[in-house]
Legacy VTK file of the C-alpha trace (Angstrom):
# vtk DataFile Version 3.0
C-alpha trace
ASCII
DATASET POLYDATA
POINTS 89 float
108.855 17.953 133.258
109.608 19.117 129.720
111.094 16.967 126.923
113.399 19.933 125.652
116.750 20.071 127.325
117.458 23.273 129.687
120.145 25.609 127.531
123.402 26.095 129.261
124.072 29.136 131.186
126.433 30.586 128.662
123.951 30.016 125.469
124.314 34.070 125.285
127.767 33.873 124.709
127.612 31.176 121.935
125.437 33.815 120.037
127.990 36.494 120.367
130.640 33.982 119.735
128.870 33.359 116.068
128.039 37.069 115.715
131.410 37.690 116.264
132.827 35.017 113.717
130.388 36.163 111.452
131.561 39.865 111.163
135.123 38.354 110.951
133.976 36.347 107.964
132.262 39.054 106.696
135.187 41.330 106.891
137.684 38.542 104.971
135.356 38.327 102.314
135.781 41.783 101.467
139.289 41.527 101.510
138.916 38.816 99.230
140.884 39.436 95.965
138.421 37.561 93.688
135.546 38.740 95.227
137.014 42.166 94.573
137.473 41.097 90.864
134.018 40.076 90.848
132.737 43.114 92.012
134.584 45.298 89.956
133.728 43.501 86.803
130.025 43.606 87.908
130.507 47.351 87.644
132.202 47.563 84.513
129.329 45.586 83.039
126.790 47.552 84.498
128.787 50.974 83.125
129.038 49.307 79.514
125.203 48.467 79.589
124.432 52.281 80.617
126.589 53.441 77.913
125.328 51.131 75.535
121.682 51.958 76.344
122.202 55.523 76.079
124.129 55.264 72.587
127.594 56.512 74.011
129.529 53.610 73.029
132.896 55.045 71.878
134.088 54.920 68.528
136.967 51.942 69.171
134.488 49.788 70.552
132.203 50.107 67.323
135.495 50.146 65.113
136.488 46.390 67.202
132.845 45.362 66.651
133.111 45.368 63.166
136.457 43.772 62.753
135.007 40.966 64.621
132.143 40.806 62.248
134.327 40.679 59.319
136.727 38.111 60.683
133.803 35.784 61.251
132.701 36.657 58.090
135.986 35.809 56.477
136.046 32.315 58.799
132.821 31.005 57.477
133.914 32.160 53.722
136.942 30.078 54.252
135.041 26.990 55.352
132.540 27.244 52.525
135.618 27.498 49.936
137.037 24.494 52.000
133.884 22.235 51.924
133.286 23.152 48.153
137.317 22.051 47.414
136.660 18.984 49.521
133.533 17.858 47.642
135.343 17.570 44.282
138.288 15.766 45.577
LINES 1 90
89 0 1 2 3 4 5 6 7 8 9 10 11 12 13 14 15 16 17 18 19 20 21 22 23 24 25 26 27 28 29 30 31 32 33 34 35 36 37 38 39 40 41 42 43 44 45 46 47 48 49 50 51 52 53 54 55 56 57 58 59 60 61 62 63 64 65 66 67 68 69 70 71 72 73 74 75 76 77 78 79 80 81 82 83 84 85 86 87 88
């Protein structure tokens, strides 16, 4: 006598049903808009990293980086000026 219960005779069908449900869930995930966006973002990230590593970043991106650095430097300078003015009041 075994302590384990006897599996029902339709146990094979249950496995098949689970596999079918899993396949359907996989198809739904592939169609998920958010998942597709994430995949696109990952692909874009990979392409940019490869281009950056090869030194082929576009001129527009380099100019944008310089503009950001200049804007940050201006904000930091303006904050320093504001702090000095507050110390005198």
